[in-house]
N, C-alpha and C positions, 0 to 999 in steps of 0.2 A: 492488553492494556498497560502492562508494566507492573513490576513488583511493588513499586512505591504507591501506585494507584490502588492496587488490590489491598495493600496494607491500610491505606487511608480510608477506604470504603468498608472493608470487611473484617478488619482485625477486631478482636474482642474489646481492646482498649478504645478504639475509635467508635464502635457501636455503643459502648457504655457511655462515652462522653456525649454522644448525640442524644441519648435518652435523657441524660441529665441536663444538657444544654441544646435544646432543639434548634436554637438560632445559629448554632455553630455551622459554618459552611465548609464545603470541601476546599482543599488547597487549590490554587490556581492551576497547577500542573495536572491535577486530577480532573478538573472541569474541562481543560483543554483536551485531554486524552479521551474522555468519555463523550463529550459533545461532538468532537471532530469525528470520532469513530462511528457514532450513531448516524451522523449525516452521510458519511461515506458508505456505510452499510445500506442505508435506505436508498440512496442514489444507485448504488451498484445492483441492489435487488430489483429496483424498478426497471433499470435499463436491461438487465438480463431477461427479466420476464417479458418485456416488450419486444426485444430483438430475437429471442429464442423460442417464443411460444409455438411457432410453427416449424421449429427445427429440432433441437435436442430435447425440448420439452413436449414435443408432439406425442399424443397418446396418453399423457398424464391427466389426472383429474385437476381441478382448479386448486385444491389444497396442496396436492403434490407439486404442482408448478410453483406455488408460493414458497413452499418449504425448500425445494431444490434451488430456487433463485436466491433465497436468503442464505442457504448454506454456501453456495458458490461465491456470493458477495463477501461473506466473512472469510472463507478459506483462501480467497485470492490474495488477501493482505496478510495472511498468517500461516495457516497450516499446510496448504498445498494439497489437500485431499479433493477428489472430484467424484461426483455421483453421476456425471454424464460423460459422454465421449467427447473429449476436447479436440480430437482430430476433426470433428464434424462441425465445430463452432463457426459461425458466420464471421466474416472479416471485421464488421463493426464491433462485434462482441470482443474479438481479440484485441482490438485497439483500446477499448475502454478498460479491459482487464490489464493491459500493459500499464495504463495510467494508474490503476489501483495498486498494482504490484510495485511500481516505482515509488509510490507514497509509502506503502508498507504499514507496519504496526506502530505502536506508540513507543516513546523513549523508555529505556530501562526494561524492555521486554525481550523475549527470545526471538521476536520477529525481526525481519530485515527492512530494507527500503530506506528512504531518507528520513522517515518518521513523520507522524501526524503533526507534531509540534513545529517541525521545520516547514512543512507545507502550509500550516496556518500562519506562521510568522511571515513567510514570503507573500502569501495572499493578502494579508492585512497591510503589509508594507507597500505592495503594488497598488492597492486600492487607495491608500493614503496619499501616495505619490500622484496618482491620477487626479485626486481631489485637491491637490495642492497643500496638503497638511504637512506641517513640519514635525509635530510631535505625534508619535504612534502609541496608542493606548490599547491595552487589552485587560478587560476585567477591572477597570478603574485604576490600572497600574501603567506607568509609562515604560515602554520597551526601550532598553538601552541600545545605542548604536553598535556596541560590541556584540550583543546577542544577535542582532540582525545580520551583522557581518559574518558571524559563525554560521547562521542559517543559510545565507547566500553562498558561503564557501562550500558547505556540504552539498548544496544543490548543484553548483557548478562542477564540483569534483565528480559527483555521481553521473551527471549528464555527459560530461566529457569522457569519463571512463567507459560508459555504456556505448557512446557513439564510436569510440575507438575500437571496442571489442566487436561491435556490429559490423564495422568496416572490415576488420580482419576475418570475421566469420563469413562475410559475403564473398570474400576471396577464396577461403578454404572450402566453403560449402556452396559454391556457385550453382550447384544442381538443385538446391532447395529453395522453396518459396521465401522471399525476403521477410514477409510479415511474420512467418512462423520462426524465422531465425531471430528476429527482434524479440518475439515472445519468449523464446528459449533463453536468450541472453538476459533479459530483464528479470525473468523468473530465477535464473541462477544468481544474479547480483543481489536480488532481494531475498534470497534463500527461501523462496516460496515452495519450490519443488514441483510445480505444475509443468506440463509439457503439451505442446500441440501435436505430439505424436512423431517427432522427428529425431528424438534422442538416439535411437538405435541406428539411424542413418548417418550420423555425424562421422566424419573422418577422425583419425587419431589426433590430428592438429586441432580440429573442432572441439574434441573432447577435452584436450588440454586447456584450450581457451575457456571453456565452460567451467572447468575445475578452478582455474585462476580466478574467474569471476565470483564463484561461490566463496572462495577463500577471502578475497578482498571485501566482498559484500558482508561476510560474517564478522570480520574484524571491524568493519565500519570505517 
């Protein structure tokens, strides 16, 4: 969620202020991080449960399936832990997980990706453009052109960098499945740490490319 969000929600000072002033709202950045994260977690959990119930979730009880789906939805955008065999995931699951990893965590956190705030700004801007709106508002505040420009710049850089690395990996690792290569690359860039089971099969050139991706992704 980000250190600033945690401080705004859970710090003793913030908790004391809200007890004294119940009408006081969270900061805009806090609301963006929490609400966007919740939506992504719920969507990710639902899709994982739907797509994997007869695959990696087979044999589990209903509660175990829900918990495993929730855990993987959260972990895909942050920690990179897995409680199921990722080498057995269905292709549609890998695709939506690549999407979640690319978005990543919230601003000011230790997670990677383009960040939830960037994703939300781009989404709002795109919807506003389709609807023909000139002013873009978020939480009763107008979003400046400079902020939108930064968001689009981050997205373009991240997309271009990943496409370049995927192209190079498809050359050096031509013996591997392209979807798993994409998964490996985006996971490295977003510093997630998940793998579809091909890391050990990468050539020395592939490993170097993945290392560069992790370094660039972590610096941001």
